[in-house]
N, C-alpha and C positions, 0 to 999 in steps of 0.2 A: 503716768510715767513721766511728766513733765518735772515732775521735783525731785528724779535723781539726772546726777549731772552724767555726763557720757563715761566718764571714769568710775562711777558708782555702777550703772550699768556693765560695763567692762567686769569691773572686780565681782560684782553677783554672777554675771555667766561663768567666769574664771571658778569660783566658787561652787556654784552649781555643776559643774564641770566634773570638778576634784570629788565632790559628794558622790557624783553617779559613778564614777570611777572605784572608788572605793566601795559603795555597794556591790557593785557589779564583784569584784574580788572577793568581797565575804559571801556571793553566793555561790562563787567558783568553788571557793574552800569548801561552802555545806555540802557541794553537789559531791564534789571531790571524796570528802569524808563519808557521803552516804554510800557512795559507789564501793568506797572500799570495806564499808560495814565491820561489823564487830569480826573478830577473829572466831574459826570456827573453833569450837570446845567440844564436840561431841563424843570426847572420850571422857570427859569431866563430868562429876554429877552435877545438878542443877537444881538450886531449889525454887519456891515461889518467891522466895525474896530475890533472888539473881532475876529470874523472870518480871519482876515487879519493877526491878530496878533498870533493868533495859528498856521496860515501857515506860519508865520515869524520862529515860535519859534522849528516849525518841519522841516526844511530847514536848521537850524542849527544844531539841534539836528543829522540829517542824514549828514549832512557835518562832524560833528565831528566824527561820526563813521566811516565814509570814512577813515579819516586822520589818525584814529587808526588802521584800517585795512593794509592802505598802509605803517604805521610802524610796525607792526605786520610782514607785508611781507616781508620789508627790514631786521629785526632782523633774521627772519628764514633763509632769502638768505645768510646773512652775519655767521651765525652758519652753515649752509651747505658749506661755502667757507671754514670755518675754519676745518670743517672735510676732507673735501676733498684735503687740502694742497692748496689752490688756495686764501685763505685770506691775505689781504696786498699787492694785485698786482694790479697794475691799468687795469680795463678792456681796456682801450685804446691805453695806451704806451707799457703796458707790463711791466714798471717798479716799485719798490717797492714804496708802499705808505708808508710815514715818520712815524715814530712810534708816532711822537706829533699828527701828524691828525687821526690816529686811536685811540689814547687816548682820543682825542676831539670826535671825531665821528667816534665810532667803526663799524658804518654801511657804512663808506666809501666805494664806488666802484672805485673810481679815485683820482690820487693824485690832488693837487691842481692846477697846470696848466691845466690838461686836464679838470678838474672841470668848471673852468672859461672858456675855449674853448665851452664846451658843454652848459652852461647857455647861453652864447654868442650866438650861433647856435641857441639855444630854442628861443631867445627874436625875433632874425631875423626871425624865421620862424612865430613867433606868430604875430609879425608886417605885415608881408604878407598877414595874413589868417584874 
């Protein structure tokens, strides 16, 4: 983290906090929407297509919630790394993650070359399964 100035660290901490607030707001909205549910339409005739559309919408909703939870976890992990003094250090090679990469993606855990290698490895693994 030595490669980051105090103002960089402050700006990144502020950005992470803003991102966290946004994700938490999205999760609250999702919870409120799920709690409200679909309006009761017991008097309406429903088809299999209606039921399939409801299931599809539920699947999309749950996928969005999963994405928000993952983002929240990544943000909180970055905040912990910042507190522990491990922020900005690649988890694979141990080198500093460039300032520009952190400014673009404050939750980054790898330098760009290690991220490319990790993604390539994951694609190969996915292709085999």
